[in-house]
Each structure stands twice: as C-alpha cells, then as structure tokens.
N, C-alpha and C positions, 0 to 999 in steps of 0.2 A: 226641274231634273227631279228622274224617282230616283229614292234610296232604298236602302236595306235597313231595316230595324231588326237588330239578332239581339237576342236573350240567349247568355252561354251557359256553358258549364254541363251542359245534357249529354250525357251518354246517347251513342248514339247505333244503331243495328238495324239492318235489314238488306237489300239486293237493290242496287243504283245501275243501269246499265249505262253504256258508255255511247255517246253520239260518233257519228260520221266525222272525219279529221279534218278541223278549219283546212289546216295547212296543204290538204288533199282536193279538198272541194274550191277552194276557192282558186286552184292553178287548172282545174279543169273546164273552169267556163271559160278564162282568156283562151282555154287550147281552142276552143268552139269555131275560132276562127278560121281553124286551118282547115275547116268542113265544108263539104259543100251539100251532104245530106244529113237530114236529124241524127239527132243525138240525145239519148237517154239518160239521165247520173240518177242515181239511186242513193237511197242511206244518205242524203244530204241535211245538214245539221240546219235548224233552223235559228240561224244565230247573224247578227246584223253586219258582219262582212261579208257574207256568202250574201246578201239581199243586195248590199250595194255593187257586187260584181253583176248581179242580174241589172240593175240598173244601167252598168255602165255598157252592158250586150246589147239593151233594148236601145240604147243612144244611137247603137251602130246597126241597128236596122233587123236584128235578132228578135224574133218572136221564143219568148220564154214561157211554157204552159208550167201551172201549177197541176201535178195531177194526182194529187195527196199523196198519203203515203210515205212522205221524203222522197216522192221522185220528180222532178222536171223533166220536160222536154222542151230542145232546144232546137228551131228549126232556123237554117241558116237563109239570108237573103239570098236574090241571085247576084245584088250586088250590094259589099257592105256601104252605109250612107254617111261614113265621114271617115277622116283621119285624126281626128281629134280627140283625144280625154276628156269629157266634162270636168271643168276645174273643181266646182266643190266637193265631187266626190273623190277622185282622184287627189287631192288634198286630206284627204281622211283616212285612208286607207293605203297601206304599203302594198297590199297587190293588185294595186292599179298600174304598177309598172310591167307586171306580167303580161298587160295588152298592148304591150308597144313591138315589140317584137314581131307576133302575128298579123299586128294590124299595119306591119311595116312592111313584110314580106306579100299581102295581099294587097296595098293600095300603093307601096314604093314611095309610101313618106309617113309619118306619122310626127304628133305634135301633143306632147302631155305637159304639165306641171312638178315639180319635185313633189314626191309621191308621201303623204302622210303615216300616219299607223300611230305606236305606244310611240311616249317619252322615255326613252331607255339610253339615253346617249347618241352622239352621233351616228348615223347610219347612212353612209354614202353610199352614192349610185357609180364611182368611178368604174367598179369592175364590169358593171351594162355596157358603161360607156365604151370604155377601151374594147371591149368583146366586140362589141357591133361595127367600133370602127375598123377591127380586125379581118370583118366581113365584106368590106368595102362599103361600108356606109359612113353618110357624112353625117357629123353633128353638131349642131350648132345651139348656143344658147344665148337668150334674151330675155331682160328682165323676167328671171324666175322661170320661162319656158323652155322647154328643149324642144327642137325641130330637127326629126332625124330625115333623111334623104338616099335614096339607094335607085339608080337606075337597074344594077342588079345586083342580088344579093347573093355570096360568095360562098362557099365554105373555105374552116380556116383551121389551123393546128393554132389554139388557145389554151395556154394557163393563167389558171386563175392563182396570183400570188398568196390572196387569203379562200379559204374555203368557203364558201356563201350557198347555202342552199337556194336561196329564190335566183342569184343570181345564175345559176349553174341550171335551174327548169327555163328560167328566162333565153337563154341562149342556144338551148335544147330547142325548144318549141320555135326559134329563129331557123334553126338550122334544118327544120322538117322541109320547109319548102324553098329552103337554098340550092344554088347549083353546086353541086359537087361534094365531096367530104368532107365533114367538122368533126375535128375531135378536143372534145375538152379534156385537160389534165389538171390534174388536184378539183376534181371536181367533189361537189358534198356526196355523203351517201345515204342520206337519209332515207325512209322506207317510201316515203310520198313520192321522191323521185322515180325508184322503181314503179312504183302504182302508176305515175303519170306515163312511165315508156308503155310498161303493159299495155294501156289502154290505147295509146298510139299506133303503137305495133298490129295491134289486133284490128286497125281499121287502115293499116295499108303503111304504115313510115316503118323504116328500116334502121332502129336503134337496137345499139350492145352496148353491153358495160354499163347499165343505168345499175346505181347502187354499189358501183368499184369506182377509185379514181378515177378511173379513165373509160370515158364514154365514144363512141363513132356512131358519128349519124351521118348515113348516105341518103342526102338530100334530093327530093323529087322535083326540083327545077319549076316550082310554082303548082304542080299537079296536087290539088285538092284531095285531102281524104275523104273515106267514104264515112257514111255513119256510123255509128256504133254505140253500145252502152257500158256504161261504166258504172260498178258499185263502188262506193267511199269508203275506203278504208275505216277501223275505228282510230278513236284519236288519242295517240300515246299521252300527249299532254293533259288531257282531262283524265285518262286513265291514272297516271302519275300524282295528280291534284289529290283525287279521289282516294289512292292508293295511302297517300302521307294525311289525310283527314283521319281515316281509319285507323293508322296508326297513334293518333293520338286520343284518340276519343273513341273508337269503334270496341265494343262490346263484342259485336262478331258482325262484319260486314262483307257480302259479299259481291263485286265488282264484274258484270256480264258483258257478254258483246263486245270485250275486247281483245289483243293481243297482247299477251306477257311479255314476248319476245322482245318487243319493241322497248319496253320499260326494264328488262332485265339490270340495268347499272344500277339503277333507282331500288329496285328492288333488294339487290344487294348491299347496296347501303342501309337500308331499312331493316335487313336481318342482323347486319353488324351492330345497329342498334338495340337489338332484341327484340323486332317484332316478330311476330308469328305468322308465317305466310303459306298457304298451300294455293298453288294452283293447276290450272288444267290446259286447255288447248284456247278456249277462250274465256276463260275467268279466273278471276283471283281471289281468295277469301283470305282476311286479315283480321285478328285478333291485337288489339294493344297490348304492351307487357305490362306486368307490375311497376316495373320501371323502365324507362329509356336510357339508354346510355352516348354519351354525345360520342359524334363521328366527323369525321372532318371531311369535306367536301371541294373540288376542284372541279368548275363546269366548264366543258369542251364540245366540239362539235360532235354530231351523232356518229358513232353509238356510244359517247361519251355521258356522262351527267348534263343533261339540256339543260340550259342556262334559264329556260322555261319552268322548271321545278327548282332552281335556286331560293325564289323569294317563300316558296310555301316549305321548303325543308327547313329553311331560318326561324320558322315558325317553330316547327317540331324541336330544333336545337333549344327553343328558351324553355320546352319542358323535358328536356335531356339532363342527365347528370354528367357535370363536368365542362370542361370548355374543348370547342373545337372551333380550328379555324374554314372560314369559308372564303375562297378565292375564285372571284369572278374573272374568267378568262376573255370572257367573247365580247360585253358591251363595257363599258367606261362609266357609264350612268346607272346601272344597274341596282346600286347599293342606295340610292337615294332614299329609299323608302324606311331604312333604317329609324332614325329617329322617332318616326310614329309608335313603334313598336316598344321603343325605351319609353315613349311618355302612356304605354299602356302595363309599365310596369318590366320588360325585359332589361337584362346587361348584356348591351352587345356595344363592342367598342369597336369602332370604324379604322383601321388603319391606313387606308389611302383608298384611291379609287376603286381600287379591286378586290382589296383584303379585307374582313373584316373577324372578329372573334367574339363568338358568341357562347357565355356562360350560364348554367341552368344548375337546375331547373329554378325558375321566378315563378310567380303568380302572377298573371296578366289582369287586368281592369277592363271594364269596358269604357270605350269613348266614343266619340264623332271624328270620322275620320270622312277625305277624298280619295277615290280611286282615281291615281295616277295614270294607272296603264292596267292592259288585261292580265297580268301576271301578278303583278302587285296586289289588282284588287280580288284576285281568288285569295290570295296570302292573307289579307288582311277579313276577309270572310270566315277564313280557317281560325286567325288568330281572335277575332269578335267570340266565335263557337267556343272556343276555350276558356276562355276571359269570364269573369265572375261580373255580373252588373250585367247592362243593355249599353249595346252598341249601333252606331248609326253610321254607314257607308254611302256616301253620295257619289255623284258621276256614276253609275253603275250602268251606263251605258257602254263604257268601257271594258265591262263584265260581261254584259251582253253582246259584247263584239265573238266572243269565243267560247261561251255557257251556256248552252241555250236553256231556258227556263230554270234557271238553276236556284231560287227558291222551292220550288215547286217540288224537284226531286229531292233537296235536301231534308225539308219538313217530311216526305216519306221517310225517311230514316229517324224522326223523330226529334228533328232540330227545329227549336224556335225562333224559325224568320219570316219576315214579312216585307213583300214590296208596297210602298207608299209612294 
C-alpha cells in the first residue's frame, strides 16, 4: 500500500485549483441508467470512487469513454446487461447504492450487497428501503444481499425521518421513471442535489423544489431521458479542506475554481478564528493570522457546518489559542481519530461519542499514522504539514478516494510531501 511521507513546518503559498465535486460526479454516473442516449460529463475528478462507479456502469453494459480533459462520454446499451451490482466494488463504496433505484426502474429488479465506504459510525440504509417500499417495491434480504422487485414503481408521498443527501438523491432518481407523482419531504438541501436535478430536468425530467425541503417529481412511467451534457460543480468539501490548511500554514493561498457560497458557514468560522479572507465569485484568498482564536463547532446537514470538515477543523483548533467544544451531530463514530492527534502532542479530551474539547495551541510532532477514512485522512495530512519532524500516513487509498493527486498539488504550494 502506498503512503505519504511528510516533513512538516513549512509555510505554504501560491494557488490551488479545486476539482469537480466527488459527491456530484458519483451521482451523475448512476443517473446514466435513466437515459437512452449518450451523456457527456465534464469536470470529472480523477479519484478512486469515480473510477469504481465507471466499473459498475461497464458491468451493466454501458460504454464509458475517457475523452481527456476530465471529460467522459457514456453510451447506454439497448438493453441493460444485469440487474445486480458487482459485490467486490459495491461493498467498497457508499455510492454503489445510488445505482439501485435507477436499475430497479429499468429492470424491474435489483440485487446488491450492503454498501461500503468510510468507517465513520453506523450508516444504515433503512431510509432507502422504507422509501422504496412506499413506492410499491418488494424488499428482501438474505445473507447480506438485498433483493428488490417491482412490477410497477409508483410515485409516493414520502417523508424522511432523518435528513440524508444520499437517500434523497436515490429516491429522486427512482421517482424520475416511476408512474405518477412523488413528493419527498424533509429532503436534504445539498447543492449537489440541485445540480443533479438541473441536469435531469435539462434532459427531460420534471423535478421541482430540489435544494429545498420538499421535492416534487412527475414520473415519466418508464420513458427514458434523452442524452445531455453535465458539468460537475466544484467540490465544496475539497474547497473547505484547502481553506482550513491555508488558515494554519498559508502565507497567502488563493483557492480557485470553487464556489465560496457553498462553504460560507465554514468561512465564517474561520473569520471568527481571526483568519483573513477575501473572496470573489469563484475564488477565495486566505492568509493565516498571527494568532488563531479558538471557536466552537457544531456539525449539521447543509447548509450548516459540514461533518466532513470537522476533523480538519479540529487540527486547526490544536493551533488556536483557547478552549473549544466540537459537537459532532451527524455520525457517532467520527471522533475516533482523536487519540492519534493526542499522540502527536494535541490536548484533546473526548467527552462522549459526539463531543470533544480541544485546548490550544499545542506543538504537534510527526509520527506514523494510518488513514481510517477519507476525511480523517485529509486531517492527518494537514496535521503532518503542521507538525515538527517527519510523518508517514498509510492507507492513502482512502485519501485518493476523494482528493485527486493531492501530493502533487500540495507540493506546488511548497509542501514537503511525497508518495512512496
């Protein structure tokens, strides 16, 4: 397995461009199941999770053509080749479950294993299963394999008891080819959902309210969508990671090809911590302050403080003056990395599964670590760049799942990081 070797303590400066959003791209490729004609997808990030969605599409008979310059052309087959998802891939990425709804309305059945992804606490799929049942779909499970079947997929009025962006997108895509009207209530508000709906609408779907708590979909009763072109929006989670890094180590770092509005809550936390921030329509410029001030964080669904920014922000708090409470409300397992930071020299006290207190500033020291998941991985990279001495970070496959060529891009800012 590859690893990063990082020598910390260097001041960073320069420009870094944001890639296309992982959480938009990995929804567009399952959506291709709803189409009868070719689709062109632009600004696609070159990350592991996207490559795995390509494999799942190819297994179903789709032609996925790499046209260069982060652009792919997907050609649907006259007939989908299978009704099941390849287990070895589906069990590795959470996004595999997004193939199920479109596959079901195309084939009348779908078979899949429990989806994989980051180890950040229990991520049940009951919201998906309950939603599909409300649309007249029969759900069975045996030996860890789920089997769904429906003679007719009917529209439904369904309320999510918990806000979930992945479940919202999954039922939205299922409803596009269903019979009748579907109303999704307490839907997630993430910008990737609105972007997905915009693309589907431009291709013939009828979706209103995406990006609000109530989404209405007029089903097309099995009539496939026409082809189209989609440009993946900037990755707000990558944008935020770079903004946090720049706030700790940036002499002056300019983040380009981004949408600052999508990370406005994070930027306000950074401003409160004393960070100097300038921004335009598609760029953010950050200078670290002489002194960071501790500021508390409470994660929540978009447009709140993203749970995916929590671990990197805790690293920032280790360098801030004062005491701050971090309250993780989304996943109960997302604070499991804290002991690694304490071993580096941080002063962090975990109160329970959801709350921790960070005291700073502390001097971090380099050490060997393993990346347990995507967002903890980027937090460890930031911590290693801050620390005195050399760190090694293993299992960087997890980081590659969401950050394209991270080592090369950070070296361009002056970081001492290499891949072995």
